[in-house]
C-alpha positions as semicolon CSV with decimal commas, in nm:
position;residue;x (nm);y (nm);z (nm)
1;M;-0,130;-3,768;0,272
2;A;0,219;-3,662;0,168
3;T;0,515;-3,624;0,400
4;P;0,540;-3,249;0,465
5;A;0,851;-3,072;0,341
6;P;1,113;-2,989;0,605
7;V;1,143;-2,626;0,718
8;D;1,511;-2,598;0,806
9;D;1,751;-2,352;0,639
10;K;1,874;-2,609;0,390
11;A;1,519;-2,688;0,272
12;I;1,432;-2,320;0,240
13;E;1,748;-2,250;0,038
14;K;1,664;-2,538;-0,195
15;A;1,320;-2,390;-0,264
16;L;1,470;-2,043;-0,313
17;A;1,727;-2,185;-0,556
18;H;1,446;-2,330;-0,767
19;H;1,273;-1,993;-0,764
20;R;1,587;-1,813;-0,881
21;Q;1,637;-2,060;-1,165
22;H;1,277;-2,027;-1,284
23;Q;1,223;-1,656;-1,226
24;P;1,198;-1,581;-1,602
25;E;0,921;-1,841;-1,626
26;Y;0,728;-1,681;-1,339
27;L;0,770;-1,340;-1,501
28;E;0,616;-1,470;-1,824
29;E;0,322;-1,612;-1,627
30;L;0,270;-1,268;-1,472
31;K;0,275;-1,105;-1,814
32;K;0,006;-1,346;-1,937
33;L;-0,225;-1,243;-1,654
34;V;-0,148;-0,873;-1,697
35;R;-0,249;-0,882;-2,065
36;I;-0,609;-0,956;-1,963
37;P;-0,784;-0,618;-1,901
38;S;-0,979;-0,742;-1,600
39;I;-1,128;-0,408;-1,492
40;S;-1,398;-0,482;-1,235
41;F;-1,570;-0,141;-1,236
42;E;-1,925;-0,100;-1,363
43;G;-1,944;-0,011;-1,731
44;F;-1,648;-0,223;-1,844
45;D;-1,650;-0,557;-2,024
46;K;-1,758;-0,815;-1,766
47;E;-1,611;-1,097;-1,972
48;Q;-1,256;-0,981;-1,899
49;P;-1,263;-1,044;-1,521
50;R;-1,407;-1,386;-1,601
51;R;-1,121;-1,454;-1,842
52;S;-0,879;-1,342;-1,573
53;G;-1,037;-1,575;-1,316
54;E;-1,021;-1,867;-1,558
55;A;-0,656;-1,790;-1,640
56;T;-0,578;-1,781;-1,267
57;C;-0,742;-2,122;-1,221
58;D;-0,539;-2,260;-1,512
59;L;-0,218;-2,128;-1,354
60;M;-0,308;-2,288;-1,020
61;R;-0,367;-2,626;-1,181
62;R;-0,043;-2,616;-1,376
63;K;0,157;-2,529;-1,063
64;G;0,029;-2,812;-0,847
65;L;-0,283;-2,691;-0,667
66;T;-0,585;-2,920;-0,650
67;N;-0,961;-2,875;-0,612
68;V;-0,926;-2,569;-0,835
69;Q;-1,258;-2,393;-0,891
70;L;-1,403;-2,075;-1,040
71;L;-1,648;-1,970;-0,768
72;E;-1,950;-1,756;-0,849
73;M;-2,158;-1,513;-0,644
74;P;-2,473;-1,334;-0,768
75;G;-2,389;-1,007;-0,939
76;A;-2,015;-1,042;-0,873
77;H;-1,705;-1,118;-1,074
78;P;-1,577;-1,473;-1,010
79;Y;-1,327;-1,587;-0,750
80;A;-1,051;-1,839;-0,823
81;Y;-0,976;-2,106;-0,564
82;G;-0,719;-2,382;-0,527
83;E;-0,559;-2,580;-0,245
84;W;-0,286;-2,819;-0,140
85;T;-0,386;-2,988;0,187
86;Q;-0,168;-3,297;0,214
87;A;0,057;-3,189;0,503
88;D;-0,097;-3,393;0,782
89;S;-0,084;-3,231;1,128
90;R;0,071;-2,911;0,986
91;P;-0,101;-2,567;1,004
92;T;-0,313;-2,435;0,717
93;L;-0,247;-2,099;0,551
94;L;-0,517;-1,911;0,359
95;L;-0,348;-1,712;0,083
96;Y;-0,529;-1,408;-0,061
97;A;-0,479;-1,200;-0,375
98;H;-0,709;-1,042;-0,635
99;H;-0,707;-1,067;-1,013
100;D;-0,914;-0,759;-1,099
101;V;-0,764;-0,417;-1,171
102;Q;-0,852;-0,048;-1,170
103;P;-0,941;0,143;-1,489
104;T;-0,640;0,279;-1,675
105;G;-0,741;0,645;-1,666
106;E;-0,592;0,865;-1,938
107;K;-0,388;0,627;-2,150
108;E;-0,184;0,907;-2,307
109;K;-0,027;0,973;-1,966
110;W;0,113;0,621;-1,937
111;V;0,483;0,568;-2,003
112;T;0,386;0,260;-2,205
113;K;0,191;0,249;-2,530
114;D;-0,067;0,006;-2,396
115;P;-0,141;-0,025;-2,021
116;F;-0,217;-0,396;-2,073
117;E;0,096;-0,480;-2,269
118;P;0,370;-0,522;-2,007
119;E;0,706;-0,357;-2,068
120;E;1,030;-0,421;-1,879
121;R;1,227;-0,106;-1,796
122;N;1,534;-0,097;-1,573
123;G;1,441;-0,418;-1,396
124;R;1,077;-0,324;-1,341
125;L;0,758;-0,433;-1,514
126;F;0,518;-0,157;-1,620
127;A;0,150;-0,238;-1,684
128;R;-0,188;-0,213;-1,515
129;G;-0,204;-0,491;-1,257
130;A;0,167;-0,575;-1,279
131;A;0,192;-0,495;-0,910
132;D;-0,164;-0,458;-0,780
133;D;-0,238;-0,736;-0,761
134;K;-0,148;-0,989;-1,026
135;A;0,206;-0,987;-0,890
136;G;0,045;-1,104;-0,564
137;I;-0,096;-1,406;-0,744
138;L;0,249;-1,498;-0,874
139;V;0,409;-1,448;-0,532
140;H;0,186;-1,722;-0,394
141;V;0,198;-1,951;-0,696
142;A;0,576;-1,924;-0,746
143;A;0,636;-2,008;-0,379
144;I;0,406;-2,310;-0,400
145;D;0,564;-2,428;-0,724
146;S;0,917;-2,386;-0,588
147;W;0,846;-2,596;-0,281
148;L;0,663;-2,865;-0,475
149;K;0,930;-2,890;-0,744
150;S;1,222;-2,892;-0,500
151;H;1,072;-3,113;-0,226
152;G;0,762;-3,279;-0,371
153;A;0,551;-3,131;-0,091
154;L;0,478;-2,811;0,100
155;P;0,578;-2,755;0,464
156;V;0,220;-2,646;0,546
157;N;-0,128;-2,686;0,405
158;V;-0,236;-2,411;0,169
159;K;-0,569;-2,274;0,052
160;M;-0,558;-1,994;-0,204
161;I;-0,839;-1,753;-0,286
162;V;-0,812;-1,489;-0,558
163;E;-1,091;-1,231;-0,560
164;G;-1,237;-1,076;-0,875
165;E;-1,377;-0,743;-0,752
166;E;-1,147;-0,606;-0,482
167;E;-1,086;-0,283;-0,671
168;A;-1,461;-0,225;-0,704
169;G;-1,525;-0,257;-0,330
170;S;-1,560;-0,632;-0,258
171;A;-1,938;-0,603;-0,227
172;A;-1,989;-0,980;-0,241
173;L;-1,701;-1,074;-0,010
174;P;-1,896;-1,098;0,320
175;A;-2,157;-1,328;0,161
176;F;-1,881;-1,526;-0,011
177;L;-1,697;-1,585;0,317
178;A;-2,019;-1,691;0,489
179;K;-2,108;-1,931;0,208
180;H;-1,763;-2,095;0,194
181;K;-1,675;-2,068;0,564
182;K;-1,590;-2,436;0,603
183;M;-1,382;-2,460;0,288
184;L;-1,179;-2,151;0,382
185;Q;-1,100;-2,256;0,740
186;A;-0,734;-2,187;0,817
187;D;-0,494;-2,108;1,099
188;A;-0,361;-1,786;0,948
189;I;-0,404;-1,560;0,645
190;V;-0,127;-1,428;0,421
191;L;-0,235;-1,140;0,197
192;T;-0,021;-1,015;-0,091
193;D;-0,201;-0,689;-0,165
194;T;0,047;-0,476;0,029
195;S;0,392;-0,332;-0,041
196;N;0,752;-0,311;0,070
197;F;0,864;0,004;0,250
198;D;1,131;0,058;-0,013
199;T;1,322;-0,129;-0,281
200;G;1,552;-0,378;-0,111
201;L;1,378;-0,344;0,226
202;P;1,152;-0,644;0,291
203;S;0,838;-0,552;0,484
204;I;0,553;-0,730;0,656
205;T;0,224;-0,546;0,695
206;T;0,056;-0,679;1,008
207;A;-0,257;-0,461;1,016
208;L;-0,437;-0,182;0,830
209;R;-0,669;0,101;0,926
210;G;-1,043;0,043;0,891
211;L;-1,237;0,242;0,631
212;V;-1,561;0,439;0,642
213;T;-1,700;0,603;0,327
214;V;-1,968;0,874;0,331
215;Q;-2,139;1,047;0,038
216;V;-2,299;1,385;0,110
217;E;-2,534;1,574;-0,119
218;V;-2,643;1,931;-0,051
219;K;-2,952;2,076;-0,224
220;A;-3,093;2,429;-0,203
221;L;-3,279;2,504;-0,531
222;K;-3,525;2,327;-0,754
223;Q;-3,321;2,426;-1,059
224;P;-3,007;2,630;-1,152
225;V;-3,065;3,005;-1,160
226;H;-2,871;3,295;-1,316
227;S;-2,605;3,419;-1,074
228;G;-2,632;3,775;-1,203
229;M;-3,004;3,785;-1,124
230;W;-3,017;3,572;-0,810
231;G;-2,663;3,556;-0,669
232;G;-2,626;3,693;-0,317
233;P;-2,944;3,612;-0,128
234;V;-2,978;3,267;-0,284
235;P;-2,766;3,006;-0,100
236;D;-2,501;2,825;-0,307
237;P;-2,503;2,447;-0,231
238;T;-2,145;2,409;-0,356
239;M;-2,023;2,678;-0,117
240;A;-2,221;2,517;0,165
241;L;-2,061;2,179;0,091
242;C;-1,715;2,341;0,094
243;K;-1,788;2,484;0,439
244;I;-1,907;2,145;0,567
245;L;-1,593;1,972;0,444
246;A;-1,365;2,248;0,574
247;R;-1,502;2,204;0,926
248;L;-1,393;1,839;0,931
249;V;-1,025;1,923;0,977
250;A;-0,818;2,177;1,167
251;D;-0,543;2,386;1,007
252;D;-0,276;2,144;1,132
253;G;-0,445;1,854;0,952
254;S;-0,596;1,693;1,260
255;I;-0,952;1,567;1,229
256;A;-1,211;1,782;1,409
257;I;-1,471;1,507;1,447
258;P;-1,541;1,460;1,822
259;G;-1,423;1,128;1,965
260;I;-1,229;1,007;1,662
261;Y;-0,901;0,994;1,856
262;D;-1,046;0,842;2,175
263;K;-0,946;0,484;2,092
264;V;-0,620;0,555;1,910
265;R;-0,350;0,367;2,099
266;P;-0,037;0,576;2,163
267;L;0,289;0,441;2,028
268;T;0,514;0,263;2,272
269;A;0,875;0,375;2,309
270;E;0,982;0,069;2,109
271;E;0,741;0,152;1,826
272;K;0,865;0,512;1,810
273;K;1,222;0,382;1,799
274;S;1,131;0,141;1,518
275;I;0,975;0,415;1,302
276;A;1,266;0,651;1,370
277;A;1,510;0,383;1,252
278;L;1,354;0,358;0,907
279;P;1,574;0,480;0,618
280;T;1,358;0,781;0,536
281;S;1,318;1,154;0,597
282;D;1,055;1,422;0,559
283;E;1,221;1,530;0,235
284;L;1,216;1,178;0,093
285;F;0,852;1,134;0,196
286;R;0,762;1,458;0,018
287;K;0,943;1,342;-0,295
288;Q;0,780;0,997;-0,295
289;A;0,434;1,150;-0,246
290;G;0,493;1,404;-0,524
291;M;0,425;1,704;-0,300
292;L;0,466;2,041;-0,473
293;P;0,697;2,315;-0,342
294;G;0,527;2,525;-0,078
295;T;0,298;2,248;0,048
296;Q;0,341;2,136;0,408
297;L;0,334;1,800;0,581
298;L;0,044;1,784;0,826
299;G;-0,011;1,639;1,169
300;G;0,296;1,745;1,360
301;R;0,425;1,387;1,377
302;P;0,665;1,183;1,163
303;P;0,484;1,124;0,831
304;W;0,495;0,745;0,857
305;E;0,345;0,760;1,206
306;M;0,064;0,970;1,062
307;N;0,026;0,728;0,773
308;W;0,024;0,409;0,982
309;R;-0,101;0,497;1,328
310;Q;-0,332;0,800;1,305
311;P;-0,680;0,836;1,151
312;S;-0,697;1,026;0,823
313;L;-0,972;1,187;0,621
314;A;-0,973;1,244;0,245
315;V;-1,218;1,392;-0,006
316;N;-1,218;1,139;-0,289
317;A;-1,459;1,316;-0,523
318;F;-1,633;1,651;-0,548
319;G;-1,887;1,756;-0,808
320;A;-2,137;2,028;-0,887
321;R;-2,385;2,049;-1,172
322;R;-2,239;2,260;-1,453
323;A;-2,428;2,566;-1,571
324;T;-2,277;2,874;-1,733
325;S;-2,327;3,194;-1,525
326;S;-2,548;3,016;-1,277
327;A;-2,576;2,933;-0,912
328;R;-2,554;2,555;-0,868
329;A;-2,866;2,377;-0,758
330;R;-2,673;2,099;-0,585
331;G;-2,326;1,994;-0,475
332;R;-2,199;1,644;-0,402
333;G;-1,892;1,521;-0,222
334;S;-1,751;1,185;-0,122
335;A;-1,518;1,155;0,175
336;S;-1,354;0,854;0,334
337;G;-1,143;0,791;0,637
338;P;-1,051;0,519;0,882
339;C;-1,283;0,487;1,179
340;R;-0,986;0,375;1,389
341;T;-0,618;0,333;1,340
342;W;-0,485;-0,019;1,361
343;I;-0,171;-0,026;1,153
344;S;0,169;-0,164;1,232
345;R;0,448;-0,243;0,993
346;K;0,778;-0,405;1,072
347;C;1,069;-0,367;0,836
348;A;1,409;-0,530;0,837
349;K;1,713;-0,473;0,623
350;N;1,849;-0,749;0,403
């Protein structure tokens, strides 16, 4: 076992100094990972998430982690794992990130020529995965490397797991955790798939709202029929689905599902004061969200209170079978929302 690194201000500053000196190197490591198009959705090249997992393992090894492994689960993209557990009697942190990314969407709408070729612009890096969540991988790795290079040891034990299918829903994660329960034992978890409240305002996300997803399909006809001949007495499934969805919320944006607010804990006076002290406004929130003129904020509360501490409901997809001059035979919608609200975020100025 190694002698754990000290944790006083002087030791921390030494590690930070190493990080500052080697920041260009860490940026290049991030770019290498970003160039791998590790889209985890069905229908994309499955070899790319594997390449990304292998590249993550290689990075871990080069930066001082041991017992590095590419871990497999049936029907899932691979996980990358590494550890440094030589700090006897010190706590163990489990570090989480993910190396898969979302599809790029319409490439012509990107500000870069290639979503997987990172470009630096005004101090920021633009590319798919540059933030979510390959930057999270480098946050962990750069911190580990900085402590090891400046002190020869870490102040705590570290286990690092990097998932390969978070963006696609983490279907294999429960079975993965059960299978590797002993290996992943830790005193606390640090997850780098979150964000800062604003540039220059460090933030710690302490909890998130739970998520429930429901897919609803409405059918009324065996086949599409001509609206000119049958429209009127024949029920329209798409219209019926619209009515169902509309009944889920009130005009003020509150959710009309009975009981959904029963277990929502009211904010304390201190929590209200904390949110009110944030450097934001309704106007800034509208601008950051990209709200169009004439649209209104919903809920009757400060927007960040609604965002962090109240349940929400969103329609993520809506489709109806296309048929010219016809009544649709079916309509389909997908809605999701948190079953409870458990979010708290603390922010502090530099």
